[in-house]
C-alpha positions in Angstrom: 40.1 -55.3 -8.8 37.7 -54.1 -11.5 34.8 -55.3 -9.3 36.1 -53.4 -6.3 36.3 -50.2 -8.2 32.8 -50.7 -9.6 31.4 -51.3 -6.1 33.3 -48.2 -4.7 32.0 -46.0 -7.5 28.5 -47.3 -7.2 28.6 -46.6 -3.4 29.8 -43.0 -4.0 27.1 -42.3 -6.6 24.4 -43.8 -4.3 25.5 -41.6 -1.3 26.3 -38.3 -3.0 22.6 -37.2 -3.4 22.1 -37.7 0.3 25.1 -35.5 1.2 23.7 -32.7 -1.0 20.3 -33.0 0.8 21.9 -32.9 4.2 24.0 -29.8 3.2 20.8 -28.1 1.9 19.0 -28.7 5.2 21.8 -27.3 7.2 22.3 -24.2 5.1 18.6 -23.0 5.2 17.8 -21.7 8.7 14.9 -19.6 9.9 16.8 -16.3 9.2 17.2 -17.1 5.5 13.7 -18.4 5.1 11.9 -15.4 6.6 9.5 -14.1 4.1 7.4 -11.8 6.2 10.1 -9.2 6.7 10.2 -6.7 3.8 12.0 -3.4 3.6 10.1 -0.2 3.1 11.7 0.6 -0.2 10.2 -2.7 -1.6 6.7 -1.5 -0.9 5.0 0.7 -3.4 1.7 2.3 -2.3 -0.6 3.4 -5.2 -3.7 5.4 -4.7 -6.4 4.1 -6.9 -7.6 7.6 -7.9 -4.2 8.3 -9.6 -5.0 5.5 -12.1 -8.2 7.2 -13.3 -6.6 9.9 -15.5 -4.2 7.5 -17.3 -6.0 5.8 -20.3 -3.6 2.9 -20.2 -4.5 2.3 -16.5 -8.2 2.7 -16.9 -9.1 -1.0 -16.9 -7.0 -1.4 -13.7 -8.8 1.5 -12.2 -12.2 0.1 -13.1 -11.3 -3.3 -11.7 -10.0 -1.9 -8.4 -12.9 0.5 -8.1 -15.3 -2.5 -8.3 -13.2 -4.3 -5.7 -13.2 -1.3 -3.5 -17.1 -1.3 -3.4 -17.4 -5.0 -2.8 -17.4 -5.8 1.0 -16.4 -9.5 0.4 -13.3 -8.4 -1.6 -12.4 -5.8 1.0 -12.5 -8.5 3.7 -10.3 -10.7 1.6 -7.7 -7.9 1.2 -7.8 -7.2 5.0 -7.3 -10.9 5.8 -4.3 -11.1 3.4 -2.9 -8.0 5.0 -3.3 -9.3 8.5 -1.4 -12.5 7.5 1.7 -10.5 6.7 2.8 -8.6 9.8 6.0 -7.3 8.1 4.0 -5.6 5.4 1.5 -4.3 8.0 4.4 -2.7 9.9 5.9 -1.1 6.7 2.5 0.3 5.8 2.0 1.8 9.2 5.4 3.4 8.9 4.3 5.0 5.6 1.1 6.3 7.4 -1.2 4.1 5.3 -4.5 3.4 7.0 -4.8 -0.3 6.8 -8.6 -0.3 6.4 -8.0 1.5 3.1 -6.0 -1.3 1.5 -7.9 -2.7 -1.5 -5.3 -5.1 -2.9 -1.8 -6.3 -2.4 0.2 -7.6 -5.4 3.7 -9.1 -5.5 6.0 -7.3 -7.9 8.5 -9.1 -10.2 11.3 -8.1 -7.9 9.6 -9.6 -4.9 8.4 -6.3 -3.5 4.8 -5.5 -2.8 2.4 -3.1 -4.7 -0.4 -2.0 -2.3 -3.5 -0.3 -3.8 -5.3 2.0 -1.5 -8.6 4.0 -1.6 
């Protein structure tokens, strides 16, 4: 009897991780995994010129100004923007000219901070 209980318990323990993996695969479908859709209230557009007057933001202003004048960095920002159609759509709805986007950062809450010329 003791051997039977031990075998049954070992079988349950061996199979239980597989059941959890199967459940996880079923619960995550394409709708819950979509990352490209972002709401407009999660996108914060910052004009770089607004950072110049704030002494605390001066290093960020200098960094972004340098990026803004570097064609390779601008191409990189544009490529990143093109890879996220959801963000592109939100920016268009906010009347942001996409060629003015200098950098896109992900905020702590999962939103986006978009720095523009």
